[in-house]
C-alpha positions in Angstrom: 12.9 57.7 86.7 14.4 59.2 83.5 11.1 60.9 82.7 11.0 62.5 86.2 14.5 63.8 85.7 13.6 65.3 82.3 10.4 66.8 83.8 12.2 68.5 86.7 15.1 69.6 84.6 12.7 71.2 82.1 10.6 72.8 84.9 13.7 74.1 86.5 14.9 75.6 83.2 11.6 77.3 82.7 11.6 78.7 86.2 15.1 80.1 85.9 14.2 81.6 82.5 11.0 83.3 83.7 11.8 84.1 87.4 15.3 83.3 88.4 17.3 85.1 85.7 15.3 88.4 85.9 15.7 88.5 89.7 19.4 87.7 89.5 19.9 90.4 86.8 18.1 93.0 88.9 20.2 92.1 91.9 23.4 92.4 90.0 22.3 95.8 88.6 21.7 97.1 92.1 25.2 95.9 93.2 26.9 97.7 90.4 25.9 101.3 90.8 28.6 102.8 88.5 26.7 105.0 86.0 27.7 105.1 82.4 29.6 108.3 81.6 28.0 110.1 78.6 29.3 113.0 76.6 28.5 114.8 73.4 31.1 112.8 71.2 31.0 112.5 67.5 32.8 109.4 66.3 32.3 108.2 62.7 29.2 106.1 62.4 28.0 103.6 59.7 24.2 103.2 60.0 23.1 100.0 58.3 19.6 99.3 57.2 19.0 95.7 56.0 16.2 95.6 53.4 14.4 93.0 51.4 11.6 94.2 49.1 10.9 97.3 51.3 9.6 99.5 48.5 6.6 100.6 50.6 8.7 102.0 53.5 12.3 102.5 52.4 11.9 106.0 51.0 10.4 107.3 54.3 13.1 105.5 56.2 15.9 107.0 54.3 14.4 110.5 54.6 14.1 109.9 58.4 17.8 109.0 58.6 18.8 112.0 56.5 17.1 114.2 59.2 19.2 112.8 62.0 21.0 115.4 64.1 24.5 114.1 63.4 27.3 115.6 61.3 26.9 114.4 57.7 30.6 114.1 57.2 30.8 111.6 60.1 27.7 109.5 59.2 27.6 106.8 56.5 24.2 105.6 55.6 24.1 102.2 54.1 21.0 100.3 52.8 22.0 96.7 52.5 19.6 95.0 50.1 19.0 91.3 50.5 18.5 90.9 46.7 15.3 93.0 46.6 13.2 92.5 43.5 10.8 95.4 43.9 11.6 99.1 43.6 13.8 99.3 46.7 17.0 99.9 44.8 15.6 102.7 42.7 14.2 104.5 45.7 17.5 104.3 47.6 19.5 105.4 44.6 17.4 108.6 44.5 19.2 109.8 47.7 22.7 111.2 47.3 24.1 110.6 50.8 22.9 107.0 51.0 24.9 104.0 49.7 23.1 101.0 48.3 24.9 97.7 48.9 23.4 94.9 46.8 23.9 91.6 48.5 23.0 88.1 47.5 19.8 86.7 48.9 20.8 85.1 52.2 18.6 86.5 54.9 18.8 89.5 57.3 21.8 88.5 59.4 24.1 87.6 56.4 23.1 90.8 54.7 24.0 92.8 57.8 27.3 90.9 58.0 28.0 91.8 54.4 27.4 95.4 55.1 29.6 95.4 58.2 32.5 94.1 56.1 32.0 97.0 53.7 32.2 99.8 56.3 35.1 101.4 58.2 33.5 103.6 60.8 34.3 103.6 64.5 30.7 102.8 65.4 28.2 100.5 63.7 24.4 101.2 64.1 21.6 99.1 62.8 18.0 100.0 62.2 15.1 98.3 60.4 13.6 99.6 57.2 10.2 100.1 58.8 11.4 102.0 61.9 11.5 105.7 62.6 14.1 107.4 64.7 13.8 110.6 66.6 16.2 113.3 65.2 18.4 113.0 68.3 18.3 109.2 68.6 21.8 108.5 67.1 23.4 111.3 69.1 21.9 109.9 72.3 23.1 106.3 71.5 26.6 107.5 70.6 26.9 109.5 73.8 27.4 106.3 75.9 30.6 105.5 73.9 32.3 108.4 75.7 32.7 105.8 78.5 35.6 103.5 77.6 34.0 100.5 79.3 31.0 100.7 76.9 31.1 98.3 74.0 27.5 98.0 73.0 24.4 100.3 73.2 20.8 99.7 72.3 17.8 101.9 72.0 14.2 101.5 73.1 11.5 100.4 70.8 8.3 102.5 71.2 5.2 101.2 69.4 
């Protein structure tokens, strides 16, 4: 009897996860038709890139971020190194507008948390070291914060 209960509970959880939740989320989305109000706002932004031994990609990533269509005086670029042992630090130091934050080896999430504690901007943005953003990506993400009900925004990954 106990094995049957475990089986049906597990099967029910899988069914909810793969079918029930997506259907419920879609239904709730249709019920709430209020669109997000967007505007061309320019709050201060700290863009954090966690990195561990990213020598092969970090220079291109930093150059990509420096090309963002966002006011330089309102954008803080931070590369948070998770105790990189390759040439990551030297490559980041080669860029004037980018701050290198050297953290102890702890993994990606603790490194990101360390960087968050070291910033003071109104908005935090995160991006991986091997990603590339379109020049208007940050401006488009920040536009949703014109709506006071918005607390979190995410982009779309295109491979």
